[in-house]
Each structure stands twice: as structure tokens, then as C-alpha cells.
N, C-alpha and C positions, 0 to 999 in steps of 0.2 A: 439536403437536410443535415444540420449539424449533429455530431455524435454527442449524446449526453455523457457527462462525467459524474461518477458516483463515488462517494466516500462513506464509510461506516465508522463512526467514532463516538464513543461515550465520554462525557466530561468535556470541559472547555480548556484543554491544554494550551499553554502559551504558543506552541509551535503551530497549532491548527490554523491560526490567522494567516500565517505565512503560506502554508500549503494551499488553502482556499484562495487567497488573493493572487498567488502566482498562477494557479490554474485558470482563474477568470481573466487575468491580464493577457495571457497568450491564447485564450479561447473565448473571446468576447461574445461569440455567437452561440456558444454551447450553454445549455442549462447545467449548472452545477448542483447536483442533488446531494445533500448531506442527511444521511440517516443517523440520527443522534438522539439526544435527550433534551429536556428543558434547559439545561445549563448552556447548551451551545446553539440555541434557537434564535440568537440575536443578529446573525450575519445577514444584512439586508440584501446582499448580492447573490445569495444562494437560495435554493428551495429546500426548506427544512421539513423532515418527516420524523415522527416519533418511532423509534425502533420497536417499541412494544406492539405497534400495529402489525408488525411482520414477524413476530418472534414465536408464534405458537409452535411451529414445526421445530424451531431451534430449541425450544424448551423440552419438547418430546425427545430430542436427540440426547439430552442430558441423562435420560433414563437408562441408556445402554452404553454411553461413553465410558471408557476406562482410561484413567489418567496414568500415562506411561512417560512422564517427563519430570525433571527436577524443577522446572519452572512452576510458578503457582498454578493451581487448578483452574481458577477463574480466568486467568490469562490464556491458557492453552485451549480450554474448551471453547472460549469465544472465537479463537482463530478458526475453529471448525464451524461454529454456529453462524458466522458471518456469511458463509456461502449459501446457507439455507435462507438467511435473511435477504441476501441479494436476489436469489431466485424468486422468492415470493414478492419482493418489491417490484421486480421487472414484470412478473405475471400480472399482479394486481393493477399496476399502472400502464400496462400494455406497452412496455418498452422492449422492442425487439433486439436491440443491440446497444452496447454502451462501452465506455472505457472505465474500468474500475481501478482505483488507486488507493493505496494506504495513505494515512494522514501524515506519514513522514516522507512523502514523495513530493518533489518540486518539479513542475512541468515547464518546459521551455520550447514546446512545439505545438502546432495546431493538430489536435487529435483527430479532427475530421479528415484532414489530409493524410495523416498517418494511418488511419484505419484502412485506407485504400491499399496500403502496402501489405496488410495482413488479412484482407477480406476473404481470402481463400481458406482460411483456417477457422475452425469452430471457436477456438479461443487461443490466447497466447500466454506463455510463461517466460520467465527469465531463467536461463539455464546455461551459464558459461561452462566450458569443458572442465574447469577445475572444481566446480561445485558438486557437493554430494547429492543434493536434491534441487529441483526447480523451485523458484520463488514466485509467488503470485502477487507481489507487491504492486505491480502494474499489469493489467490484463485487458486486452480487447475481448469482450464477450460478444461474439458474432452470431452465436446459435444458442438460443435459450434451451433447446432440447438437449444440447451437449452439457450445459450447466446443470440441467435437471438430472441427467445421467450421472454426472459427477456427484451430485448430492445423494443419489441413490447408492453410489459406491461408498460414500462415507458411512452410511448405515450398514452396508455389507461388511465393512471392515470389522465392526464390533459384533457382528452376528455370525461371521464365518470364521471357523477356527484357524484355517490356513492363513487367512489374511491377518487375523489378530496375532498370530505367531510372528508374522513379519514385523508388526509394530513392536512386539515384545523384544525381538532380536535387535531392533534399532535402539531400543532403550538400553539393552545390555551393552551394545557396542559403545554407547556414549559414556559408559563407566562413570556415572554420577554427575555428568555435565550435559544437560539437555535431555534429548530423547526423541520419542515419536511425536510428530506434530502434523499439521495440515500439509506441510511441504513433503513429508514422507508419503502422505496419501496421494498427493499430486504425482509424485514419482512413480508410485505403483500403478496409478491410473494411466499415466502416460505409457508405461512399459507394456500395458495390456492392449494398447492401440484402439481403445473404444471411441476415441474422437481424434480429429485432425488438429494437432496442437502446433502452433508456431513458436519460434524462439526469438525474443526481442534482443537478447544479449549477444548478438553477433554483429560485427562491424559490417555495415552496408552503406555504400556511397560515403565513406569516411564519417559515419555517424553511428551511434549506439545508444541503447537504453542502459543506464547504470544498474548493475546487479546489487552492489553494496558499496557505498563510498568508503567503508572501512577496509575493503579488500582491494589489493592491487589488480589482480587478473591481467597482469602485463602492463599496467599503466603506472606512470611516475607517481610516487607518493611523497607527502610532506607532512610531518607532525601527525602521523598515524592515519591520515585520510588521503584520498586521491588529490594530487596537486592541481586543483581546478583553477583555471583562469577565466574570468568573465570578460567577454569582448562583445560590445554592442548588445548586452543582455543575454548572450549565449555562452554556455560553459564549454570549455575545451580542456583537454588533457593529453599529454604526450604519451603515445603508445610505443613501448620499448622495441618491439619486434621490427617495426618499420621506421622508427625514429620520426614519427609524424604526429601532428596534433589531430585528435579526433573530436568531433563535436558530440555532445551528449544531449539527447532529447529529454531525458529526465535524470534527476539525481535522487538516490535513495539514502536518506540519512538514518540508517538503522541504529537502534540502540542508543548509546551515549552520544552519537553524532547529531542527534536532534537539536542540541544546543547551538549548533553551527548554522541552522537553517536561515536565521535572520540575516546572516552575512551574504547569503546567496539569493535573497529575495529582490527581484527587480520591480516589484509593485510598490511604488513610493507611498501610495495612500496607506498601505498596510504598515509600513515602517513608521509613518507619522502617527497613525492610530495607536500603534503599540507604544510609542514614546509617551503619548499623552495618557494612556492607560496606566503605565508605570509611574508617571509623574503624579497622577491622582492618588495612587497608592502611597507614594512617599509623603504627599501632603497630608493624607489621612493619618498616617502613622505619626507624623510630626504633631498634628493637632492632639492626638491621644496623649502623647508625651507631655505636651504643654498643659493639658487639662490636669494631669497628675501632679505637675509641679505647682500650679496655681490653684 
């Protein structure tokens, strides 16, 4: 049975088309589930769900969440809330396991085959040795009970003084740039050994899951991002320690790197669709200008 792929995204960002299309291209047998809002309900090749149908517990979380980050409140609290949304989505729809990915992730591997590599873990995180905290931008969720336990831990963080102090210390350490976030929560959860967590950001059989395309982590860089070369639709990058090209199963276009996603999309239909979408926009703006002139 194919592993379902789940994304949670509000609004219809330009790059969402590339992420969804790339996921479907390399996982044609998997259901792509997009938990979103009415603005992004038009993708015919995905199963769309309204996030509000799974948001009650996430809304309750806002009653005790404390904002300890210089990023906007709405952005950071949603990073926490999405895990409650994902848990309830899986429970309500009776999905026992899935591959969760952020909308700034591009897939280049069959996640059903990949899941077998990580099946012994409750879930996975990306955690290279150089990183301060693990990142959940792509995670195999193999045990819904473990996800439920992590969601309980999120609540404990803001109801337990000792855990809350850890979040406050993280905020202080960042000295006005960033602060405590869901990655901090994952780090503390992992440190307590409450679940068996796998690490996708280690090189195995000359392949790896990208932690962040903006960071080297030992790979060759070019113009501020990893120097990725696409060959036969697969991304490769040279690893300095062994002077060898390593294949990437996913690329993570975090932050400002989202603008590069279209250049790494191998789903031709998505590229064509985006071209005509932008062309329609240009034609519309031209008509508006002409109407003003005449």
C-alpha cells in the first residue's frame, strides 16, 4: 500500500504548485493530501481538506501558548498548531502512517519505498550534527501514538514551569533574532527519549535528505545555496569530506530560497501551468491599462 503524503498550507502561494506537482510526479501511486483553505482547493491531482475541520484543538492551544520569538506571532504559533492539525487529520481519516512535508520541500524519491528504510522509527526528523535543533520539514509519521504524545508534550511545555524556562532561555540566547519554536520543542522531546526518532539528514548509500538548501553542512555551495546539479530528474551535490557527489531525496527551500523552486521542478505540466497562469495575469494587467487609456 502506498504511503500517503500530507501537506498543511494556507493561501495559494506561487511555489505551492511546484511542491505539489513534484510530489505527485515521483509518487504517482500515493494520495497527496493538502490540508488548506478555499484559496488552494483547485489542484485537481490532490485531495483537498479544509483546515478548519481539524483546527479545534489547535485553537485551544492558543489559550496557553506564549510567544517567545521575534518572528510574527501568527507564523510561530501555526508552526506548533500544525502538529495538532496533522494528528487530528490522521485520526479522523484513519490514516495510520504518512509522510509529512512542508510546502517548501521538493521530492525526488518514492516515499513508499523510502518509508521501509525508516519503518523501525516512530517518526523521523532532520538533524545534521551542525544544527542547533532538529527540523520536521519532512517527516515519516509511522506511529500515531507517538505523534499524539508529542502533541501532549507541546501542551506540557507551556503548563510546566521547568519546560517553559527552557523555551525562555532559547529566546534569550537568540538575542533578538528568532527564539523558541516548534524545532526547540522537537529537540527537547527527542532529548527525553519518549519516542524512537530517526534522522533523515545522514548520508546513507550515497544519498541524503536535505536539511536546508541555504546551509552547506559540508556540501559545495554556489550563490548562497547548495550547488545542486539535476541529472535525469535527480539532484546531486558534491560532498567535501569525501569529494563525492551525493544524491538528494528531497530539497528544502527554506526562507528566501522558495523563489528557486521552479528551477528544480521536473514536473513539466506544473511549469507549463504556471507559465500560462502568469501570462493570463500579464494580459489582464495590459487590458486594465488599455481601458484607462481609451
